[in-house]
C-alpha positions as CSV (number, residue, x, y, z in Angstrom):
1,X,-34.2,32.2,41.6
2,X,-35.4,29.2,39.6
3,X,-32.5,27.0,40.6
4,X,-31.0,26.8,37.1
5,X,-27.2,26.8,36.7
6,X,-26.0,30.0,35.0
7,X,-22.7,29.7,33.0
8,X,-20.8,32.8,32.1
9,X,-18.1,33.5,29.5
10,X,-15.1,35.8,30.0
11,X,-16.9,38.7,28.4
12,X,-20.0,38.2,30.6
13,X,-17.9,38.0,33.8
14,X,-16.1,41.2,32.7
15,X,-19.5,42.9,32.2
16,X,-20.8,41.5,35.5
17,X,-17.7,42.7,37.5
18,X,-17.5,45.9,35.4
19,X,-13.9,45.4,34.5
20,X,-12.1,44.9,31.2
21,X,-11.8,41.4,29.7
22,X,-8.0,41.6,30.0
23,X,-8.5,42.1,33.8
24,X,-10.5,38.8,33.9
25,X,-7.8,37.0,32.0
26,X,-5.2,38.3,34.4
27,X,-7.3,37.2,37.3
28,X,-7.6,33.7,35.7
29,X,-3.8,33.6,35.2
30,X,-3.2,34.4,38.9
31,X,-5.7,31.8,39.9
32,X,-8.0,34.4,41.5
33,X,-11.3,33.5,39.7
34,X,-13.0,30.1,39.9
35,X,-13.3,29.0,36.3
36,X,-13.0,26.0,34.0
37,X,-11.2,25.9,30.6
38,X,-13.5,24.6,27.9
39,X,-11.7,24.1,24.6
40,X,-10.0,27.5,24.0
41,X,-12.4,29.5,26.2
42,X,-13.2,29.8,29.9
43,X,-16.6,29.2,31.7
44,X,-17.7,30.4,35.1
45,X,-20.6,29.4,37.3
46,X,-22.4,32.6,38.3
47,X,-23.0,31.3,41.9
48,X,-19.2,30.7,42.3
49,X,-18.5,34.3,41.1
50,X,-21.0,35.6,43.6
51,X,-19.4,33.5,46.3
52,X,-16.0,34.8,45.3
53,X,-17.2,38.4,45.4
54,X,-18.6,37.9,48.9
55,X,-15.4,36.3,50.2
56,X,-13.3,39.2,48.8
57,X,-15.4,42.1,50.1
58,X,-13.6,44.6,52.2
59,X,-14.9,46.9,54.9
60,X,-12.6,49.7,53.9
61,X,-14.0,53.1,53.0
62,X,-12.8,54.9,49.9
63,X,-12.6,58.2,51.9
64,X,-9.6,56.9,53.9
65,X,-7.1,57.2,51.0
66,X,-3.4,57.7,51.4
67,X,-2.0,60.9,50.0
68,X,-1.2,60.9,46.3
69,X,2.4,60.6,45.4
70,X,4.0,63.0,42.9
71,X,5.2,61.5,39.6
72,X,8.7,62.1,38.6
73,X,9.0,65.2,36.5
74,X,5.5,66.5,37.4
75,X,5.1,70.1,38.5
76,X,2.9,71.5,41.2
């Protein structure tokens, strides 16, 4: 890396994390994502997002899922 600071918008963070922009806004509201309000928008340092991802990694495997619950009114 060339050492330059990379600043991301909400839309860029959403694309980077592969989530909807509303998910990013919810994460901001909960205080989950490290970001700064600039005017009416939000800005994020890419290295802080990368650090946040590393800190929130889990070692669980998706194959160990709990059984699905039936919805009320659904038929089997």
